[in-house]
N, CA, C and O atoms as a GROMACS GRO file, in nm:
protein
  332
    1MET      N    1  -3.215  -3.526   1.029
    1MET     CA    2  -3.298  -3.597   1.123
    1MET      C    3  -3.306  -3.744   1.081
    1MET      O    4  -3.325  -3.775   0.963
    2LYS      N    5  -3.291  -3.833   1.177
    2LYS     CA    6  -3.290  -3.976   1.151
    2LYS      C    7  -3.426  -4.037   1.183
    2LYS      O    8  -3.482  -4.013   1.290
    3SER      N    9  -3.479  -4.116   1.091
    3SER     CA   10  -3.608  -4.183   1.112
    3SER      C   11  -3.589  -4.303   1.206
    3SER      O   12  -3.491  -4.377   1.196
    4THR      N   13  -3.685  -4.321   1.297
    4THR     CA   14  -3.680  -4.436   1.387
    4THR      C   15  -3.763  -4.553   1.334
    4THR      O   16  -3.748  -4.667   1.379
    5GLY      N   17  -3.851  -4.524   1.238
    5GLY     CA   18  -3.940  -4.626   1.184
    5GLY      C   19  -4.062  -4.648   1.273
    5GLY      O   20  -4.144  -4.735   1.245
    6ILE      N   21  -4.075  -4.570   1.381
    6ILE     CA   22  -4.185  -4.582   1.473
    6ILE      C   23  -4.293  -4.482   1.436
    6ILE      O   24  -4.264  -4.364   1.417
    7ILE      N   25  -4.415  -4.528   1.426
    7ILE     CA   26  -4.528  -4.440   1.393
    7ILE      C   27  -4.630  -4.450   1.506
    7ILE      O   28  -4.662  -4.559   1.552
    8ARG      N   29  -4.679  -4.336   1.551
    8ARG     CA   30  -4.782  -4.330   1.655
    8ARG      C   31  -4.895  -4.239   1.606
    8ARG      O   32  -4.871  -4.142   1.534
    9ARG      N   33  -5.015  -4.271   1.645
    9ARG     CA   34  -5.131  -4.187   1.611
    9ARG      C   35  -5.159  -4.087   1.721
    9ARG      O   36  -5.134  -4.115   1.838
   10VAL      N   37  -5.210  -3.972   1.685
   10VAL     CA   38  -5.254  -3.872   1.782
   10VAL      C   39  -5.392  -3.915   1.829
   10VAL      O   40  -5.479  -3.944   1.747
   11ASP      N   41  -5.414  -3.918   1.962
   11ASP     CA   42  -5.546  -3.958   2.013
   11ASP      C   43  -5.642  -3.840   2.010
   11ASP      O   44  -5.607  -3.729   1.969
   12GLU      N   45  -5.765  -3.865   2.056
   12GLU     CA   46  -5.870  -3.762   2.046
   12GLU      C   47  -5.843  -3.640   2.134
   12GLU      O   48  -5.907  -3.536   2.116
   13LEU      N   49  -5.749  -3.651   2.228
   13LEU     CA   50  -5.712  -3.537   2.312
   13LEU      C   51  -5.581  -3.471   2.263
   13LEU      O   52  -5.529  -3.381   2.329
   14GLY      N   53  -5.529  -3.516   2.148
   14GLY     CA   54  -5.409  -3.457   2.092
   14GLY      C   55  -5.279  -3.514   2.149
   14GLY      O   56  -5.172  -3.456   2.130
   15ARG      N   57  -5.288  -3.627   2.219
   15ARG     CA   58  -5.170  -3.686   2.280
   15ARG      C   59  -5.103  -3.787   2.188
   15ARG      O   60  -5.167  -3.852   2.105
   16VAL      N   61  -4.971  -3.797   2.205
   16VAL     CA   62  -4.891  -3.895   2.131
   16VAL      C   63  -4.806  -3.966   2.237
   16VAL      O   64  -4.746  -3.900   2.322
   17VAL      N   65  -4.800  -4.099   2.232
   17VAL     CA   66  -4.718  -4.176   2.324
   17VAL      C   67  -4.576  -4.186   2.269
   17VAL      O   68  -4.556  -4.225   2.154
   18ILE      N   69  -4.478  -4.152   2.352
   18ILE     CA   70  -4.338  -4.164   2.315
   18ILE      C   71  -4.295  -4.305   2.357
   18ILE      O   72  -4.303  -4.338   2.475
   19PRO      N   73  -4.250  -4.387   2.263
   19PRO     CA   74  -4.213  -4.525   2.294
   19PRO      C   75  -4.106  -4.535   2.405
   19PRO      O   76  -4.019  -4.449   2.416
   20ILE      N   77  -4.116  -4.640   2.484
   20ILE     CA   78  -4.024  -4.659   2.597
   20ILE      C   79  -3.878  -4.664   2.553
   20ILE      O   80  -3.790  -4.617   2.626
   21GLU      N   81  -3.851  -4.720   2.435
   21GLU     CA   82  -3.713  -4.726   2.385
   21GLU      C   83  -3.656  -4.586   2.370
   21GLU      O   84  -3.542  -4.561   2.407
   22LEU      N   85  -3.735  -4.494   2.318
   22LEU     CA   86  -3.687  -4.356   2.298
   22LEU      C   87  -3.678  -4.282   2.432
   22LEU      O   88  -3.584  -4.206   2.455
   23ARG      N   89  -3.776  -4.305   2.521
   23ARG     CA   90  -3.769  -4.243   2.653
   23ARG      C   91  -3.643  -4.287   2.729
   23ARG      O   92  -3.576  -4.206   2.793
   24ASN      N   93  -3.614  -4.416   2.721
   24ASN     CA   94  -3.492  -4.467   2.786
   24ASN      C   95  -3.367  -4.410   2.724
   24ASN      O   96  -3.274  -4.370   2.795
   25LYS      N   97  -3.362  -4.405   2.592
   25LYS     CA   98  -3.245  -4.353   2.521
   25LYS      C   99  -3.213  -4.210   2.561
   25LYS      O  100  -3.096  -4.174   2.574
   26PHE      N  101  -3.318  -4.126   2.580
   26PHE     CA  102  -3.297  -3.984   2.610
   26PHE      C  103  -3.317  -3.951   2.757
   26PHE      O  104  -3.321  -3.833   2.794
   27GLY      N  105  -3.330  -4.052   2.842
   27GLY     CA  106  -3.341  -4.029   2.986
   27GLY      C  107  -3.467  -3.956   3.026
   27GLY      O  108  -3.464  -3.873   3.118
   28ILE      N  109  -3.577  -3.985   2.960
   28ILE     CA  110  -3.704  -3.920   2.990
   28ILE      C  111  -3.786  -4.013   3.081
   28ILE      O  112  -3.817  -4.126   3.044
   29SER      N  113  -3.822  -3.962   3.198
   29SER     CA  114  -3.900  -4.038   3.295
   29SER      C  115  -4.040  -3.981   3.305
   29SER      O  116  -4.069  -3.872   3.254
   30GLU      N  117  -4.126  -4.055   3.372
   30GLU     CA  118  -4.262  -4.008   3.396
   30GLU      C  119  -4.257  -3.873   3.469
   30GLU      O  120  -4.180  -3.857   3.564
   31LYS      N  121  -4.337  -3.779   3.427
   31LYS     CA  122  -4.348  -3.644   3.486
   31LYS      C  123  -4.235  -3.549   3.445
   31LYS      O  124  -4.237  -3.433   3.486
   32ASP      N  125  -4.138  -3.594   3.366
   32ASP     CA  126  -4.032  -3.502   3.319
   32ASP      C  127  -4.091  -3.400   3.226
   32ASP      O  128  -4.179  -3.434   3.147
   33PRO      N  129  -4.047  -3.273   3.234
   33PRO     CA  130  -4.094  -3.173   3.139
   33PRO      C  131  -4.032  -3.195   3.001
   33PRO      O  132  -3.913  -3.226   2.989
   34ILE      N  133  -4.112  -3.178   2.898
   34ILE     CA  134  -4.070  -3.193   2.761
   34ILE      C  135  -4.087  -3.058   2.690
   34ILE      O  136  -4.193  -2.996   2.698
   35GLU      N  137  -3.983  -3.014   2.623
   35GLU     CA  138  -3.988  -2.888   2.547
   35GLU      C  139  -4.037  -2.919   2.407
   35GLU      O  140  -3.990  -3.014   2.344
   36ILE      N  141  -4.132  -2.839   2.356
   36ILE     CA  142  -4.188  -2.858   2.224
   36ILE      C  143  -4.163  -2.729   2.146
   36ILE      O  144  -4.201  -2.620   2.188
   37TYR      N  145  -4.098  -2.744   2.030
   37TYR     CA  146  -4.075  -2.625   1.946
   37TYR      C  147  -4.080  -2.665   1.800
   37TYR      O  148  -4.081  -2.783   1.766
   38VAL      N  149  -4.082  -2.564   1.715
   38VAL     CA  150  -4.093  -2.585   1.570
   38VAL      C  151  -3.958  -2.549   1.509
   38VAL      O  152  -3.898  -2.446   1.543
   39GLU      N  153  -3.911  -2.635   1.419
   39GLU     CA  154  -3.787  -2.613   1.347
   39GLU      C  155  -3.820  -2.634   1.199
   39GLU      O  156  -3.828  -2.748   1.152
   40GLY      N  157  -3.840  -2.524   1.126
   40GLY     CA  158  -3.884  -2.535   0.988
   40GLY      C  159  -4.025  -2.593   0.985
   40GLY      O  160  -4.116  -2.538   1.047
   41SER      N  161  -4.044  -2.702   0.915
   41SER     CA  162  -4.174  -2.765   0.909
   41SER      C  163  -4.185  -2.888   1.002
   41SER      O  164  -4.274  -2.971   0.985
   42ASN      N  165  -4.092  -2.898   1.099
   42ASN     CA  166  -4.091  -3.010   1.193
   42ASN      C  167  -4.132  -2.966   1.334
   42ASN      O  168  -4.102  -2.855   1.377
   43ILE      N  169  -4.200  -3.055   1.403
   43ILE     CA  170  -4.228  -3.037   1.546
   43ILE      C  171  -4.122  -3.118   1.617
   43ILE      O  172  -4.108  -3.238   1.593
   44VAL      N  173  -4.047  -3.052   1.708
   44VAL     CA  174  -3.937  -3.118   1.777
   44VAL      C  175  -3.972  -3.129   1.926
   44VAL      O  176  -4.018  -3.033   1.988
   45LEU      N  177  -3.950  -3.246   1.982
   45LEU     CA  178  -3.968  -3.269   2.126
   45LEU      C  179  -3.830  -3.297   2.184
   45LEU      O  180  -3.752  -3.371   2.124
   46ARG      N  181  -3.800  -3.240   2.302
   46ARG     CA  182  -3.677  -3.276   2.370
   46ARG      C  183  -3.698  -3.255   2.520
   46ARG      O  184  -3.778  -3.173   2.564
   47LYS      N  185  -3.621  -3.332   2.595
   47LYS     CA  186  -3.629  -3.320   2.740
   47LYS      C  187  -3.586  -3.178   2.780
   47LYS      O  188  -3.481  -3.129   2.738
   48PHE      N  189  -3.669  -3.115   2.860
   48PHE     CA  190  -3.638  -2.977   2.901
   48PHE      C  191  -3.525  -2.976   3.002
   48PHE      O  192  -3.528  -3.051   3.100
   49GLU      N  193  -3.427  -2.894   2.979
   49GLU     CA  194  -3.319  -2.869   3.073
   49GLU      C  195  -3.306  -2.721   3.092
   49GLU      O  196  -3.291  -2.647   2.994
   50PRO      N  197  -3.313  -2.675   3.218
   50PRO     CA  198  -3.298  -2.531   3.242
   50PRO      C  199  -3.163  -2.482   3.189
   50PRO      O  200  -3.063  -2.553   3.198
   51ASN      N  201  -3.160  -2.361   3.134
   51ASN     CA  202  -3.039  -2.303   3.073
   51ASN      C  203  -3.011  -2.164   3.126
   51ASN      O  204  -3.100  -2.096   3.177
   52CYS      N  205  -2.886  -2.124   3.113
   52CYS     CA  206  -2.845  -1.987   3.143
   52CYS      C  207  -2.919  -1.891   3.049
   52CYS      O  208  -2.928  -1.916   2.928
   53ILE      N  209  -2.971  -1.783   3.105
   53ILE     CA  210  -3.046  -1.687   3.019
   53ILE      C  211  -2.956  -1.612   2.923
   53ILE      O  212  -3.005  -1.554   2.826
   54PHE      N  213  -2.826  -1.612   2.947
   54PHE     CA  214  -2.735  -1.540   2.859
   54PHE      C  215  -2.674  -1.625   2.749
   54PHE      O  216  -2.673  -1.586   2.633
   55CYS      N  217  -2.622  -1.744   2.787
   55CYS     CA  218  -2.545  -1.822   2.689
   55CYS      C  219  -2.610  -1.958   2.656
   55CYS      O  220  -2.568  -2.023   2.560
   56GLY      N  221  -2.710  -2.001   2.732
   56GLY     CA  222  -2.777  -2.127   2.705
   56GLY      C  223  -2.711  -2.248   2.769
   56GLY      O  224  -2.761  -2.360   2.754
   57ASN      N  225  -2.602  -2.230   2.840
   57ASN     CA  226  -2.534  -2.341   2.910
   57ASN      C  227  -2.629  -2.402   3.013
   57ASN      O  228  -2.708  -2.332   3.075
   58SER      N  229  -2.621  -2.534   3.032
   58SER     CA  230  -2.711  -2.600   3.128
   58SER      C  231  -2.636  -2.655   3.249
   58SER      O  232  -2.693  -2.730   3.329
   59LYS      N  233  -2.508  -2.619   3.263
   59LYS     CA  234  -2.429  -2.671   3.378
   59LYS      C  235  -2.388  -2.559   3.472
   59LYS      O  236  -2.370  -2.445   3.429
   60ASN      N  237  -2.375  -2.592   3.600
   60ASN     CA  238  -2.332  -2.499   3.703
   60ASN      C  239  -2.418  -2.373   3.705
   60ASN      O  240  -2.366  -2.262   3.695
   61LEU      N  241  -2.549  -2.390   3.720
   61LEU     CA  242  -2.641  -2.277   3.718
   61LEU      C  243  -2.668  -2.227   3.859
   61LEU      O  244  -2.674  -2.305   3.954
   62SER      N  245  -2.685  -2.096   3.871
   62SER     CA  246  -2.726  -2.030   3.994
   62SER      C  247  -2.849  -1.946   3.962
   62SER      O  248  -2.866  -1.901   3.849
   63GLU      N  249  -2.934  -1.926   4.060
   63GLU     CA  250  -3.052  -1.844   4.038
   63GLU      C  251  -3.028  -1.702   4.091
   63GLU      O  252  -2.979  -1.684   4.202
   64TYR      N  253  -3.064  -1.604   4.009
   64TYR     CA  254  -3.054  -1.465   4.049
   64TYR      C  255  -3.184  -1.398   4.009
   64TYR      O  256  -3.216  -1.390   3.890
   65LYS      N  257  -3.258  -1.350   4.106
   65LYS     CA  258  -3.387  -1.282   4.084
   65LYS      C  259  -3.478  -1.364   3.992
   65LYS      O  260  -3.540  -1.310   3.900
   66GLY      N  261  -3.484  -1.495   4.018
   66GLY     CA  262  -3.573  -1.582   3.942
   66GLY      C  263  -3.522  -1.626   3.807
   66GLY      O  264  -3.592  -1.695   3.733
   67LYS      N  265  -3.399  -1.587   3.772
   67LYS     CA  266  -3.340  -1.624   3.644
   67LYS      C  267  -3.217  -1.711   3.666
   67LYS      O  268  -3.145  -1.694   3.765
   68LEU      N  269  -3.193  -1.805   3.575
   68LEU     CA  270  -3.078  -1.894   3.586
   68LEU      C  271  -2.959  -1.837   3.509
   68LEU      O  272  -2.972  -1.797   3.393
   69VAL      N  273  -2.842  -1.835   3.576
   69VAL     CA  274  -2.720  -1.782   3.517
   69VAL      C  275  -2.607  -1.881   3.548
   69VAL      O  276  -2.595  -1.927   3.662
   70CYS      N  277  -2.525  -1.913   3.448
   70CYS     CA  278  -2.414  -2.008   3.467
   70CYS      C  279  -2.296  -1.938   3.533
   70CYS      O  280  -2.291  -1.815   3.542
   71GLU      N  281  -2.202  -2.021   3.580
   71GLU     CA  282  -2.082  -1.970   3.650
   71GLU      C  283  -2.004  -1.871   3.565
   71GLU      O  284  -1.964  -1.766   3.615
   72LYS      N  285  -1.983  -1.903   3.437
   72LYS     CA  286  -1.903  -1.816   3.350
   72LYS      C  287  -1.969  -1.680   3.331
   72LYS      O  288  -1.902  -1.577   3.336
   73CYS      N  289  -2.100  -1.679   3.310
   73CYS     CA  290  -2.171  -1.552   3.291
   73CYS      C  291  -2.175  -1.473   3.421
   73CYS      O  292  -2.169  -1.350   3.419
   74LEU      N  293  -2.187  -1.542   3.535
   74LEU     CA  294  -2.182  -1.473   3.664
   74LEU      C  295  -2.048  -1.402   3.683
   74LEU      O  296  -2.042  -1.289   3.731
   75GLU      N  297  -1.943  -1.472   3.643
   75GLU     CA  298  -1.809  -1.415   3.653
   75GLU      C  299  -1.797  -1.289   3.567
   75GLU      O  300  -1.744  -1.187   3.611
   76LYS      N  301  -1.847  -1.297   3.443
   76LYS     CA  302  -1.844  -1.183   3.353
   76LYS      C  303  -1.925  -1.068   3.409
   76LYS      O  304  -1.884  -0.952   3.400
   77LEU      N  305  -2.042  -1.098   3.467
   77LEU     CA  306  -2.126  -0.993   3.526
   77LEU      C  307  -2.059  -0.926   3.644
   77LEU      O  308  -2.069  -0.805   3.661
   78SER      N  309  -1.991  -1.005   3.725
   78SER     CA  310  -1.922  -0.946   3.842
   78SER      C  311  -1.811  -0.852   3.798
   78SER      O  312  -1.784  -0.753   3.866
   79LYS      N  313  -1.748  -0.880   3.686
   79LYS     CA  314  -1.643  -0.790   3.635
   79LYS      C  315  -1.703  -0.660   3.586
   79LYS      O  316  -1.640  -0.555   3.600
   80ILE      N  317  -1.820  -0.664   3.530
   80ILE     CA  318  -1.887  -0.542   3.483
   80ILE      C  319  -1.917  -0.449   3.598
   80ILE      O  320  -1.897  -0.328   3.586
   81LYS      N  321  -1.964  -0.503   3.709
   81LYS     CA  322  -1.997  -0.424   3.827
   81LYS      C  323  -1.877  -0.355   3.887
   81LYS      O  324  -1.887  -0.242   3.936
   82SER      N  325  -1.761  -0.423   3.884
   82SER     CA  326  -1.641  -0.366   3.948
   82SER      C  327  -1.566  -0.268   3.858
   82SER      O  328  -1.473  -0.202   3.905
   83GLU      N  329  -1.604  -0.256   3.732
   83GLU     CA  330  -1.534  -0.162   3.641
   83GLU      C  331  -1.584  -0.023   3.656
   83GLU      O  332  -1.535   0.068   3.588
   0.00000   0.00000   0.00000
């Protein structure tokens, strides 16, 4: 992990402001969803991108019964049905 040298304080409501330079670098706009997870002893923030429920791919997604599935996994699933 690379340090940016930027330090922010947590406010009384538990909020932290992400600097504009970082938001611009990662394409984060106002109202964009941010994914928060723990990796070891670190809290990691990243722009949320919907992913395939099977392989995690975020491109060429289709929705099936409320779940996102990529083209490749859809193809594999269609082969299972026809066997």
